Structures are given as structure tokens and as C-alpha cells.
Phi, psi and omega in degrees: 000145174244157176288154181301133188290348178241099182308328180295340179252008180301134179080007185289151173222032185225017177237182178287348179228097186280154175233032177239095188302314181298316179293323180293318177297315179296320178299318179293325175297318178297316179299323180290331176280335183099139176261172177302111179081359180248128179297144177303141178279144174289156184296341182275358173257135181229116180287143180263352182157192178211130181277181183298334180272002180084010180267150183232145166270142181218148176256132171279109186293343178284322188245342185082003181287147179262134181237153171246123181255111181296110182051036177086355182270109176293332184262009180287150178302330181277348180285149183202163173270130178294150172280326181276164178281169176302317182299318179293315180298313183298319179300314179294318181296315180295323175300320178296320177296319177300315180296317177302313182296316178297322178295337178267359180091015181256180180230140179298334180272001176288186181266163177298325179294320178297319179297315180298319177298317179297318181295322177293315180297324186259000189040080187325136175296344176281345182291134179277176180298325179298320177296319181292321178295317178300317178299317179294320178297316179297320178296317179297319179297317179297318180295317178298318179299317178294316180300317180293323180295324178289330183287346183270000000 
């Protein structure tokens, strides 16, 4: 094992390439049992994480081939085997994470806490509409709570 190449993402469980071993193992166990509407994964496929859209990169442990599973479905029409190797894909993906972080004013060599603070401050461009709605709902609840406290 090597340490995660971007210290700012060390321990992450929220990108397409996780660095949280316990969470990754549990996620693969769940995939093997099957998710709601998703067929159970065979034991020779191992997910590397799950992105915001619920899609996973996976390695076929028999062949070393890298696959993209559309919303966790290995058998979906949109799922496919990558042409590039895992190493090529990972290099490109990590470069993208570096660029995202730099665009937010962060550094890949920073800490995970610094990255999380930046993402909250910048409402990460990786955040989906669901994340933004959740943030707005939480903000609305906080505003209502303050308003009610002033009214008493």
C-alpha cells in the first residue's frame, strides 16, 4: 500500500477514488449483496469508490481491467470497460482533483481539513444539485430557528 498521493484527499470517502479503507470494504460488501434496484456484484469486481452521481470505477480482479459502473449497475447500457489502464485513469483523475482544489484556492499538499473548509466556503463545483439543496434547506432551518428565538 502507498499513501494517498494527494494529502488534501487523504482518508476521503467522497470521490471516485476513496482513501477510507473501512468504508471502501463496506461499500464493496454492500455491492456484493446488491443495492436497491442494482444486481449484486460478482466477487471479482472491486469498486474504488463512488462519485456524487452514484457511479463507480471498478477493477476486474481477474484481468486488471478498469470498468465504469453507471450508478452502480455493471450491466447497465452506459457501463463500460475503460480503454486506459487503472494507472492512466488514476493519474488523470488525480490531476483533475488537483485542478479542482487549486481552483478553490487550495493545495494538494494541504490537509483534509483545509480541503473540507474550502469546499464548504466555495460550495464545491463537484457538489451535485442535491448537495446544494441540502445546504439551502439547512440554511433555511437555521434562519427560522434564529427568527423564532428572537420572537420569544
